[in-house]
NUDREN-682981 format. One line per field, with one value per residue (C-alpha): x, y, z; residue in one letter. Coordinates in Angstrom, 3 decimals. Example, Ala and Ser with C-alpha at 12.3 -4.5 7.8 and 13.67 -1.06 7.14 Angstrom:
% NUDREN-682981
px 12.300	13.670
py -4.500	-1.060
pz 7.800	7.140
res A	S
***
This chain:
% NUDREN-682981
px 0.034	1.532	2.440	0.047	-2.956	-1.637	-1.732	-4.820	-6.377	-5.033	-6.051	-9.529	-9.266	-8.262	-10.730	-13.814	-12.131	-12.263	-16.072	-17.022	-15.983	-18.866	-22.186	-25.569	-26.748	-23.627	-23.616	-27.253	-26.787	-23.733	-25.880	-28.536	-26.011	-23.995	-27.483	-27.597	-24.133	-24.337	-27.142	-25.012	-21.969	-23.547	-24.970	-21.453	-20.379	-23.743	-24.882	-25.689	-24.929	-21.817	-24.130	-25.701	-22.522	-21.223	-24.210	-23.907	-20.215	-20.838	-23.438	-21.705	-18.603	-20.521	-22.284	-19.468	-18.000	-21.050	-20.933	-17.329	-18.033	-19.930	-17.830	-15.769	-16.902	-13.235	-14.128	-17.434	-16.247	-18.638	-18.440	-21.236	-19.730	-18.249	-17.288	-15.330	-11.757	-11.157	-8.039	-6.335	-2.635	-1.357	-0.901	-4.428	-3.152	-5.281	-7.600	-7.594	-10.694	-10.481	-12.771	-13.304	-15.743	-15.975	-16.074	-15.826	-14.224	-10.859	-11.076	-11.387	-11.348	-10.360	-11.012	-10.242	-9.459	-7.445	-9.116	-6.939	-7.427	-7.843	-7.703	-10.884	-12.929	-12.856	-12.654	-9.462	-9.616	-7.442	-9.274	-7.325	-7.164	-6.296	-3.942	-2.291	-3.848	-1.784	1.422	4.425	6.217	4.071	6.614	8.923	6.165	6.103	2.951	0.669	-3.084	-3.538	-1.356	-2.240	-1.495	-5.103	-5.568	-7.817	-5.647	-6.259	-3.322	-1.195	2.646	3.500	7.226	9.482	13.071	15.197	12.120	9.758	6.830	6.367	3.079	3.436	0.192	-0.652	-3.319	-4.786	-5.939	-8.550	-6.795	-8.542	-10.466	-7.036	-4.928	-4.768	-2.121	-0.930	0.657	2.895	2.978	4.860	2.706	4.457	3.617	5.764	6.606	3.238	1.420	0.636	0.679	3.061	3.084	6.133	9.850	13.212	12.341	12.609	15.575	14.553	16.596	16.114	16.160	19.536	20.511	20.756	18.883	16.003	14.907	11.422	9.194	6.700	6.473	3.877	3.302	0.765	-0.436	-3.443
py 0.150	3.644	5.332	8.272	6.127	4.281	7.930	8.849	5.804	6.451	10.005	8.848	6.271	8.651	11.082	8.834	7.811	10.990	11.899	8.605	10.240	12.353	10.746	11.167	13.412	15.768	15.589	16.741	19.752	20.913	20.384	22.642	25.180	25.110	25.934	29.412	29.930	29.817	32.285	34.888	34.413	35.132	38.731	39.323	39.583	40.851	43.175	46.642	48.616	48.260	48.275	45.047	43.618	44.086	42.597	39.637	39.329	39.465	37.241	34.815	34.805	33.918	31.079	29.827	29.478	27.609	25.377	24.449	23.890	20.716	17.644	16.541	19.511	19.129	16.468	18.290	19.769	22.747	22.110	24.575	27.585	28.679	32.274	30.953	29.723	26.629	24.937	21.637	21.104	17.584	16.289	17.470	18.845	22.000	23.749	27.545	29.591	33.223	35.404	39.039	42.149	45.143	48.161	50.654	51.324	51.897	49.221	45.542	43.761	39.882	37.785	34.385	31.692	28.235	25.380	22.736	18.849	17.548	14.043	14.388	16.423	19.364	22.992	24.619	27.650	30.738	33.846	35.656	39.450	41.244	43.879	44.928	48.537	49.294	47.362	50.137	47.631	44.787	42.742	42.756	42.274	38.618	38.214	35.792	35.173	38.872	40.321	39.059	40.392	39.677	37.700	34.964	32.044	29.418	27.200	25.554	23.973	22.253	21.520	19.878	20.852	20.078	18.406	21.096	21.791	25.114	25.976	28.527	30.083	31.651	34.240	37.377	41.083	42.518	45.925	48.600	49.651	50.718	47.759	44.030	42.134	38.885	37.403	34.519	33.991	31.186	29.771	27.802	26.828	27.403	25.174	25.769	24.962	28.821	30.197	32.482	33.980	35.443	34.920	34.815	32.439	34.864	35.943	38.317	40.327	43.897	46.188	47.331	43.654	44.056	41.108	41.811	39.398	40.107	38.246	37.664	38.128	40.825	41.868	44.670	45.492	47.446
pz 0.153	-1.053	1.986	1.411	1.143	4.474	6.039	4.839	6.382	9.730	9.432	9.080	11.952	13.882	13.272	13.764	16.895	18.007	16.748	18.519	21.904	21.340	22.915	20.825	23.591	23.279	19.238	19.119	21.654	19.510	16.309	17.530	18.922	15.568	13.749	15.506	15.467	11.589	11.438	14.044	11.892	8.834	10.589	11.232	7.824	6.387	9.027	7.406	10.280	12.709	15.575	14.021	13.217	16.795	18.266	16.067	16.968	20.540	20.577	18.576	20.639	24.019	21.976	21.020	24.227	25.520	22.591	23.266	26.818	25.819	26.810	23.918	21.840	20.287	18.180	16.474	13.174	13.074	9.360	8.337	9.745	6.402	7.432	10.482	9.974	12.206	11.537	13.211	12.935	12.083	15.430	16.411	19.823	19.218	16.576	16.003	15.311	13.400	12.063	11.437	11.630	9.493	11.597	9.039	5.705	7.660	10.542	10.329	13.566	14.004	16.488	17.598	20.097	20.517	21.615	23.006	23.198	26.826	27.897	29.463	27.225	29.384	27.692	27.681	25.456	24.848	23.691	21.267	21.613	18.477	19.186	15.765	15.935	18.979	18.445	17.958	15.608	14.476	12.713	15.810	18.350	20.204	22.266	24.015	23.215	24.922	22.419	18.953	15.523	14.200	10.840	9.451	8.973	5.878	6.590	9.305	8.374	11.362	11.974	14.605	15.849	18.849	20.362	20.029	17.908	15.550	13.839	11.274	10.613	7.442	7.215	5.862	7.215	5.262	6.697	5.322	2.251	0.566	1.329	2.702	4.453	4.318	7.318	8.341	12.198	14.052	16.893	19.679	23.271	26.434	29.193	30.997	27.845	27.175	23.641	22.164	18.881	16.803	17.455	15.744	12.973	9.814	7.705	4.902	2.690	2.464	-0.653	0.387	0.495	4.400	6.080	8.543	11.473	12.302	14.627	11.755	8.034	7.016	3.385	3.162	-0.693	-2.382
res M	P	K	K	H	F	L	F	I	L	F	L	L	A	A	S	A	G	F	A	Q	L	T	R	D	E	R	K	V	L	E	R	K	E	D	S	L	R	T	L	A	A	R	I	I	K	G	R	T	A	E	Q	R	F	K	A	D	S	E	F	T	R	M	L	V	R	A	L	K	V	P	H	S	F	Y	F	P	F	D	S	L	V	T	I	S	H	L	V	P	E	D	S	S	F	R	I	F	T	W	Q	M	E	V	N	D	L	V	T	R	Q	H	G	A	I	Q	M	R	T	P	D	G	A	L	K	L	F	P	L	I	D	K	S	D	V	M	Q	D	P	E	D	S	I	G	N	N	D	G	W	F	G	A	I	Y	Y	K	I	V	E	T	H	S	F	G	K	N	Y	Y	S	L	I	G	F	D	E	N	T	I	S	S	D	K	K	V	I	D	V	L	T	F	D	E	N	G	Q	P	L	F	G	G	D	Y	F	S	I	P	D	N	D	M	V	K	K	Y	P	A	R	F	I	M	E	Y	K
***
C-alpha cells in the first residue's frame, strides 16, 4: 500500500475515533448550537450597520464559548460555519478559530480562540485578543494570546525541531479599504502550555541587501 494512502487511512481512523467520543446527546446539543452559530456568523459579515455587526459578533462569541463547554466538543467539526476559519494541525493538539468583523471602511477587527485537546474532553480555551492596531512595531512584536496580531488563518504548517513543535500560521488581514495584508506567524507553546506568537524565525533580505530578522512576516499591498 502506498505510504500516502496508509497515512490517509490512519487519519480517517483517528478522526472517526475522536468523533466517536461524542455521545449522541452531546452531538445533538452541538448540532443545535451550530445552527444558531451559523445564523450569527452570517450576520457578522452581512449586517448593514456596525451596531448590527457588533451585536452579532458579541452573541456569536458567547454562544461559541457555551458550545465549546460541551464535553468532547473538540471532536465536533462545526463544518457549516463557512465564514469562520477553524484549523487543526497534523498532531491534532489544538484547533484555532479566527474570524473578522468590519467596523467601517478603515477598520477591520479579527477575533479568535485556541481550543486545546484535553484527555477528559473538558474545555481549555485561549481567547485571541487582536492588538495589531496598538502594536508599535508589529513585525517585531512577540506576544501571547492577549497580544495577538489578528489575521484570518487559512493554513497551518507544522514543523519539529530540537524536540519542540512549531506551527506556521498563514493568514490574511482585510486591513482597510485601501490595502490588505498577508501574514505568516509562528505559534509555539511554552513550558506551561501557554501560546506564544512570533519569534526569531525569519531571515528576509531588504532592498539594500541588509537582512532583517522580523518576528513575523507581513506583506501589505493595495
